C-alpha positions in Angstrom: -12.4 28.8 13.4 -12.2 29.1 10.0 -15.1 26.6 9.4 -18.2 26.8 11.4 -18.7 24.5 14.5 -21.9 22.4 14.3 -24.6 21.1 16.5 -23.9 23.7 19.1 -20.6 23.7 19.6 -18.2 26.6 20.3 -15.0 27.6 18.8 -12.4 27.7 21.2 -9.1 28.4 19.4 -7.9 28.6 15.9 -9.8 25.5 14.2 -10.9 23.7 17.6 -14.2 23.1 18.4 -15.2 22.1 21.9 -18.3 20.0 21.4 -21.8 19.7 23.1 -22.2 16.1 25.0 -22.7 13.3 22.6 -20.8 15.0 19.5 -17.7 14.6 18.5 -15.0 15.3 15.4 -13.3 18.2 14.3 -16.0 20.1 13.4 -18.5 18.6 15.9 -20.3 16.9 12.8 -20.6 13.2 14.0 -23.1 12.6 16.9 -23.1 9.0 19.5 -25.9 7.3 20.7 -24.9 5.8 24.1 -27.5 3.0 23.8 -27.1 1.5 20.3 -29.6 1.7 17.7 -31.4 -1.6 17.5 -32.7 -3.4 14.5 -30.3 -1.7 11.9 -31.3 1.8 13.1 -28.7 4.5 12.3 -27.5 6.8 15.0 -28.6 10.6 13.7 -28.2 12.6 16.9 -27.4 12.5 20.5 -28.7 9.4 21.9 -31.7 9.7 18.4 -32.2 7.0 16.0 -33.2 7.0 12.2 -35.3 3.5 12.2 -36.1 1.2 9.3 -39.9 1.3 8.3 -41.9 -0.5 10.5 -39.8 0.5 13.6 -40.2 3.8 15.8 -38.7 4.7 18.9 -35.3 6.9 20.2 -33.4 3.5 19.8 -35.8 1.9 17.0 -37.1 -0.4 19.7 -41.0 -0.1 19.3 -42.1 -2.3 16.0 -42.8 -5.4 14.8 -39.6 -6.0 12.6 -38.0 -8.2 15.4 -40.1 -8.9 18.1 -38.5 -9.4 21.7 -40.4 -8.9 24.5 -39.3 -8.4 27.9 -40.9 -10.0 31.3 -41.6 -6.4 32.3 -41.7 -3.1 30.7 -38.1 -1.2 31.4 -38.9 2.0 32.7 -36.3 4.0 31.6 -34.1 1.7 29.1 -34.8 -0.3 26.2 -35.8 -4.2 25.8 -32.7 -6.2 24.2 -33.1 -8.8 21.9 -31.9 -11.2 24.8 -35.2 -10.1 27.0 -33.1 -8.3 29.1 -33.1 -4.1 29.6 -30.6 -1.9 28.3 -30.9 1.2 30.6 -30.5 4.9 29.4 -27.8 6.7 31.5 -28.5 7.8 34.8 -30.3 4.8 35.4 -29.8 0.9 36.6 -31.5 -2.5 37.9 -33.3 -5.0 36.0 -36.3 -3.1 34.5 -34.3 0.6 34.6 -36.1 1.5 37.6 -33.4 2.7 39.6 -31.8 6.2 39.0 -28.5 6.6 39.7 -27.6 8.8 43.3 -25.7 11.9 42.7 -23.0 12.3 45.0 
């Protein structure tokens, strides 16, 4: 590759990178968040967000900018503004407490 593949991508043929999971682009320069960043946060790595002041957590779900509380803690996910849990990959259920079984 005339330009280096980024974020752990591997050059597989002339100017073609094979990107690691969660990255895309000609040089693997872009990342995606499978669970969206909340409260105006910006995706900066695979499932990692840059949060506004006063917020924290991988998805900007912790803080006091906009309170959204679920009845119970979302075990493997984040509490959404509509007070439901959005589960991380590999988990499901009302409170993201059940693991998807691999076949």
